[in-house]
C-alpha positions in Angstrom: 69.1 60.7 57.1 67.2 62.8 54.6 64.2 61.2 52.9 62.5 63.0 50.1 59.3 62.2 48.3 60.1 61.2 44.7 57.3 61.1 42.2 57.6 58.8 39.3 56.6 60.7 36.2 54.4 58.8 33.7 53.6 56.0 36.2 50.1 54.6 35.9 48.1 53.5 38.9 47.4 49.8 39.3 44.6 48.5 37.2 41.3 47.6 38.8 40.1 44.1 38.5 37.9 43.6 35.5 34.3 42.2 35.7 35.1 39.1 33.6 37.6 37.9 36.1 35.1 38.4 38.9 32.5 36.4 36.9 35.1 33.7 36.3 35.9 33.5 40.0 32.2 33.3 40.9 31.7 30.6 38.3 34.6 28.6 39.8 33.2 29.0 43.3 29.8 27.8 42.0 31.4 24.8 40.2 33.3 23.9 43.4 30.1 24.0 45.4 28.4 21.7 42.9 31.3 19.3 43.0 31.2 19.3 46.8 27.5 18.4 46.7 28.0 15.6 44.2 30.9 14.3 46.4 28.8 14.3 49.5 25.9 12.6 47.7 28.3 9.8 46.5 29.7 9.4 50.0 26.2 9.1 51.4 25.4 6.4 48.9 28.6 4.6 49.7 27.9 4.7 53.4 24.5 3.2 52.8 25.8 0.4 50.6 26.4 -3.0 52.2 30.1 -4.0 52.1 29.3 -7.5 50.7 26.3 -9.4 49.6 25.9 -12.3 52.1 24.5 -14.7 49.4 27.6 -14.1 47.1 29.9 -14.5 50.1 28.4 -17.8 50.9 28.5 -18.9 47.2 32.2 -18.0 47.2 32.9 -20.0 50.3 31.1 -23.0 48.8 33.1 -22.8 45.6 36.4 -22.4 47.5 35.7 -25.6 49.5 34.6 -27.6 46.4 37.7 -29.7 45.3 36.1 -30.0 41.8 36.0 -26.3 41.2 37.0 -25.0 38.8 36.6 -27.9 36.4 39.4 -29.1 34.1 37.5 -27.7 31.1 37.2 -24.3 32.7 41.0 -24.3 33.5 41.8 -25.2 29.9 39.7 -22.4 28.6 41.2 -19.9 31.0 44.7 -21.1 30.1 43.9 -20.6 26.4 42.8 -17.1 27.1 46.0 -16.3 28.9 48.2 -17.8 26.2 46.3 -16.7 23.1 44.6 -13.5 24.3 41.0 -12.8 24.4 40.5 -12.2 20.6 
């Protein structure tokens, strides 16, 4: 097999990356780091939050066991909202 070097006349070398692209990439990396910090801060806040407020849980249990809740008037109003919309 005979391999010969063939030069392409008029071919230009590959272009070097331009500075604006590097700046855009650096800005994207910085933005991603900032988003990561925000995400971690929110996760920490969520981890420190109680899952339920005991007083509201107890109130819900009391209402659920009350045979008179919700009242007839409250059910009528709620039914009206469902039928007529909340205008």
